[in-house]
N, C-alpha and C positions, 0 to 999 in steps of 0.2 A: 415817861410813866415811871414810880417808883414801885421797886419788887417787895412783895408783901406777902407774899408763900410759898413753900415747896409742895407739892399738889400728889398724893396719891387717890388714884382713882379706880376704884374696880367695878366693871357693870358684869350682873347678873344679866344672860340674855335669856328676854321673854321670860324670864322670873314672873308671877302673878302679882300685880299689890295683894288682893281679899285674900290671896290665901296665907302671906307676909307676915298679912297681919291678921287676921282669925288663928294662924298655928303660932304666931308673938304670944297670941292673947293668952292661948294655951298650953304655955311654957315649952315647946318643943323646940323654936328659933331663937337662943336667948342673947345669940351675939346683933341679930338685928334689931330683937324685941330694945335691946339696952341703947343701942344704937338711937331710932327713934324715939327713944328716951329723954333721952341728952342733946340730941343733933336736931338744927335746923334741918327740917322733911317738908317733902310737897309731892302731891300728884301732879304726874309730867301728861303732855299731848302732843301725838306725833303726827305726820301731815296725812291729814284727813284723807282716806278712800285708796289713798299709795301708803299710807303705815308701815305696814312690814318692811314693804318692799326699797322702803325708802330711810329707816329710822336712824340703822348705825352709820347710814352716808352724811347724813343733814345734822347727827349729832356730831361728826367727825369734823363737817366744816362750817359749821354753823348757815348752812342756807338749805331753802323748802329747793325739792328734784328737777323746777323750772332752771333753776342754776350751775344745779351742778351734776341736772342729767342722769342719775341713776332713778328708776323704779318698781327694781324686779332684776331677776336674776337671769332671764332670761328677756329682749327687749326688740319687737320691731325693728329691722334692719328697713335703715330709708331707701324710700323707694319703690321696694317693697312688700310682697304679701309673708313673708318669712318670718322668724326670729333668729335670734343667735345670744345666746351666753354674754350677759354682761362680766366684762372685764372689771376686777376693784382697779387696776387703773387708769382707766375708761373716765373715770371722775372728772370732772372738770373745774376741778375747786380745790386748794388746799386743805392738805388735813393743821390739825392745831398741834397735833407731836412735830410735822416737818415742818411751822413757822418758829418753833421753840425751839427747834434744833437750830436753825438757821439765823436765829439772835445771841446762837452762841449760851445756848441751856443744854444742861445733862437732862438727855430721855430715854424713857425705854418703854419700847410698846413691846404686847404678846398677847397676839390672838383675839387681836380686838375683831368682832365681825365686819367681813369687809376693807377691809383694811387695805388701802395702799400701801404697797413701798417705796418710800418717798423720794424722788433724784433728791444725791447726794446728800441724804441723810447719811451724819457722823454718829450716832445713839445706836444704841440696843434694839433690833427689830422684828423679832418672830411670829411669821402667819401662816396659819392655817395649820398648826399644828393639831387642835384639838378642836374645832368649829365645829357648830350644826349646818350644817351642805357644803363645807370648802367648796370654794375656787377652785383647788387646784390641790397640788400637797407640799409638804413643808419649807416654808420660801424666807430665804433668813439673807443679811446681807452683805453675811460672809462663809464661804462651807466649813470654816474652822466652829463657829457658831452653832452654825447644824449639829456638823461632828458632833459634838462636844453634848450636845444638848440629848443626841438621840442615843450617844454613849451611856449618858449618865440617867436618862429617865426612861426610853424606849419612845416607841409610836405607841401615838392613840387609841391607847386599847378598844373605843366603842365602833371610829369609823362609820357608813352609814346608818341610820339607824329607821329608814326606815327596809332594810334587808333586813330585817329578825321576823322568825312566825311568829304568827299571831297564836300561837299556844301558851300553855304554861311552861314550858321549857326555854322557850323564845324570849317571855318578857321578864321569866327569870336571869339568862343570861343577857338583857339585856341592861336589866338593874345593875347585875351585877360590874358590869361594864361603865355604867355610865361613874357608880360609885368605887372604882379606881381610876377612874380619869379623875374625877376632884381631887382624892386624894394627891397624883401623880399630879396635876395643874396647882395645887397649891406649895408641892415642895418647889416646883420651877419657879415661880414668885415668889417665894420664900428665897433659894437663889437666887436669884438672880435680882431680887431688890436689897437684898445684903454684899451686892460687889460695889454698889458707886453710891456716892452721895447726890442724889437724885432730885433736880428739879422739877423733873415730871415724867411718875412714872404711870402709866396705865395697862391696866388687864383688864381679862373677861372671861366667867367661866357661862360655857357652851351647855351646861346641862337641861338647867329649867325646861331650856326652847327642844331640848328630844324629848323631855319625858313627860312635855306636855303634849306633847302631838302624839304621843303613844301609848299612854299610862290615863288618862282622862276616862276613856271607860270604863275603867278599874276602879277611877276614885268619884265617880259620880255614879251614884244611888238611878238617877232618874234618865241617863241616858239609852238612848235606844239600845245601844249592843252592851249594855252592863254586861256582866255573869257573877250572878254571886258564887257559883263557886270558884271561879280564876278567882273573886277578890279575898275569900277564905282562907284560899289556897298563899295568898303571894301577901296578904297585908294592901299597905295603901305603898306601892313603890314610889308614887309621886311625891309622898311626902318624907319618904327615908333619902326622896335624894336633895329637899329642901333643909333636908334636918342636915346631911351632907356639907353642902353648900352655905347654912350656916358657922359648922364648925370652921370648915375653907377660911372664909373672911375673918373671923377670932384670931387664925394661924397666922395668914398675913397682917392682920392688923398689932398683931405682937412687936412687927419687924419695924413699924412706921416710928419717927420719930417721934416725938415729942411739941416739935414745931413744923407737924407734918397737918397737911388741912386735905382732909379724906371727905371722900364722893362715892357712897355708891348706890351705882343706879341699875333697878329692874328695868329692865327698859320696855316695855309693854306685855300686856298679858295676854291672860288663856284663857278657855272656857271651850262649851262645848262647842265641837265641830258641825252645828247648824248654819248652813249655808245655801243660794241657787246660782252660782256661778257654773255650779256643774251639767244647770237644765235652760245657761243664758242663748246659749247656741242654737237649741231647737226654738225657744221663745219669739227672740230673731227672727229666724225663717218662718215662723209661722204666722210674726205683723208682716211681713215683705210678702207673702205667700205663696213661702220657696219648697220646691222638695228636692230631699236626699238622689237622684239622677238611680235608678236600677240598675241591678249591676256592681253599685258599688259601694265596697264594705262602710258601715258608720263610723266617725270617729268615736261613739259613743263606744258602740263594743268592739274594738278594736281596746279602747281605756280599762272595761270589762276587763276584757282575756288578759290582759297585761296585767292586774293586780290577780289574778288567778296564777299568775307565775315565781317557780318558789323562788326567794329574795335571790340565793347565790347566782342564778341563770338571770334574774334580771341585774343582778352587777354587770355582769359581762355585759349583757346586750344591749345598757342605757344606751349609751353614744350610738345604735346603731339607729332605736328605736325611735329615741329623739328627731331623729333627723326624717326616720319615713314619717311618723308623725304630724313632723311639722309643714312637709309637701304635703302632704292629703289637706291639712288644715287650710293652706295657702290658693290649690284650687279652687275650694271653694271663697276663701276673701274674697277674688276676685269677681265673681258672681255677685257682689251682694251690696246694701247699700250701706250697712253697718255690720260690723264682725268681732266676734270676742278676741279679745288680743291675753296676752297669758298677762296676770296678776298673779296672787295670790287666793286662794276660795276666797275669803272674808270678803271681800272687796273685788266686783269685777270692774275691767273696763272691756271699753267699747271702742272702736275706730271706727271714723265716717272714712269713705271711699270717695275721698274729694279731690271734685277735675284740679291739674295740674302738682297736687300731691302726689296722692298715688296710681298708680301705673294706669290703672282700668277704673278710673275717675266716674263717680255716678253723681259726683251735688256737689253743685255750685259754691265756692265760699261767701258769705255775705246774705242777702236776707232769706235763699235757698237752707244758707247751711243754720243758720237761727231757727226759722222755722220745723226743719225735718229735729232738728235739738226737740222743740218745747213738745211736738208730738208722739215722740219718739219716750219721752220722759214722762209723758200723761198715760202713751199705754202701761207702760211701763207700772206708775204708779198702780195704774189701775186695775195690777193683779192682784188678787187674793191666794192667802192660805188655805185652799178648802178645810185645815184639819183645822186649825184655830180661827178661820173668820178674818184675821186681820190681814192687814195690806201687807203683800209682798216683798216690800222697797221701804225701808225707812227711807232714805234721801237720795235726790240724784244731786250730783257735783259736777261743773263745768271745769275743769282740770284748767285751762286756760286763764280762768278766773282766777283760783287761788293757788294758780304753781307760774310765776309769768317769769319769763327769764327766757334770752335766749337757746332753752330745751323745750320749750312750751311745742312747741310743732312736734315733738318726738312724744309725746306724754299719750296715754288713749284721751277722746276727746269728749269720755262720759264717763264718771265711775259711780258705779249704783252700789248702796249701800241696803244691806241686804236689814229686813226685819228677822234678829235673831235668835229670837224668845222661849221658838220651840223648833222641832226638826220642820224641814223641809222636802215632801215629799208629794203632794197634789194642788194643784194649782188653778185657777181659774180665772177668766176674764169673759166680757160677751168677742174682744176677738179674739184672740187666744183657744177657746175655750175651753177644755179643758185637759190638762195634760199632767199626768204621774211618771215620775221616775226617781229611782234611787239612785243615791248617790255610795258609785262602786269603790270609793278612797280607803288606806289604810287606817288615816289618823283621824282617831275620836275627837282629837281638843283642836282646836286652831287660833287664834289671836284674837286680842283684845286689845285696843288702843287704846287705853290710857294704862300712864305707869307710877314707878313709885321711886323718889332719891331721897336719899338722906348726906345730910352733910354735920362733920365736927370736925373741930380742932381752933386754937387759938385764936380770941376771938370771936367764936363763932355763936351766938344766942340761943338758949335755948323754945322753940317755937313751932308749931307749923303754920306751916302758909296758906292763906286764905285763898290766893291763885293758886291755877294753874298755872306749869312751870315751861314752858314747848321746848321741842329737844336740840331747839335751833339755836336755846340762852348759853348751853354749858361750853361752847368752842370761847363764844368774848365773855364769861365766868372766868374761865382757866386762862385766859388772855389777860385780863383785871390784873387778877392775882399773882401773875409773875410778871407785869408791868411790861408788858408788849403789847404793841399797833397788834389788832387783830385785823384792822384792815375793813371792806363793806360788804358786812353778811345779813342775816332774816335777823338774827337771832339779837339780842339785848342782855350784857348781863343783869344777874341772879341779884339785884341790888341788897336782898337780905343779906346776903351771906358776910357781907363785908363793911356794910353800907357802901358800900362801890358808887351806887347812884340812888334816887329814891327809887322806891318801889313803884312799877309799872300797874297799872290798874288794870285789874280785872279782864282776860280777854273775852 
């Protein structure tokens, strides 16, 4: 294949598409709105039902979770009812930057979320300097690079965003730390971008992700937790972060050469944290006619108490708390036909207790499994949000059908997409009666599936795409632009980028 381009990729992790468009039109984001005005742009979609935990691995590899194996930061341990942290290097597929490096191209990678260090990689790779929910400490391919980076730029000034107090001082401190991290990240990217004439340079900013989770109720006056007094005192910290990100993108683009094709991706969106995952376990128990054993502390009660613990204490106790919670949860799962498995709150995952797959299986595969899936889906679909009268569930997905591959058996059997138009607090159906629960988590913002991308560079035409681009399409697109073979992936090159191939029909 003939090499066609040098590529600079900038990821804006969980930066919301609609906010970018809105604030760009209002003049707050001149760099991003300028790119959208002169580049090839379009909406993106991520793996349905699993998108939050799978978006970046699917971007890196061009494959869906049934093939690369990752759907959340904690996943069920095969043959048990326990979960464990899923390490980045456990992804069962080669990322695009490793492929490019292996073919002799000059590659630099800085802080792409969930990005494994590739074996035998000869380029520049910085992992977990300043990302949302890091999988570990700062990691590089050489101790000298780590020492140089820390000596020149220092450590991530944010840390874990969930550990900041939920008051004016805590919000202000988090906002200031995020702005400081954006400034440092821009300096880091510009510094290493200028160190070589890269064929592929990829970097990401995590700050919209943290800000969306923590500041949404300050931004959204309709949110149940919106505090007008705090909003007046602090302004809009979420917009402050987007303004800083816009300026950072501009600084980095000034360092890109005229022969560079630039991609900017707002990976997936953000909105109000309305979902039913926190009450799904109680719903499943009612559908099975199960009750908590007397004297055993409820997991929900433990979770409520945990969120009341000061952030500094939770930070120290988090590893122990995770183990205790997982053991209590696992003990209950063994007695059930279906149980909730860890996933992001926006879409819930349900695992069936299948004979021969689970340790204490209760449902046979085949016809019994299929019937149970249909019945449970119907029962969940019959539940209503009492306060709105609308269905609780937007869609039921069977993961094995949409994510085939060698890791399909490791995924949740059922994915539940909630109707997230309004808060979920009181739900009811003939089978479960009326259930009242309040979401106790601290995050007031949570993810939406759609993302946004824009590409500019030599030969690119100005136009918005009418179709939606899948996140798995970027790896084969980069491979085609670089003139290398991507292998068998789920995505296809974005033909409109450079007439790589005829545009595909809308999905």
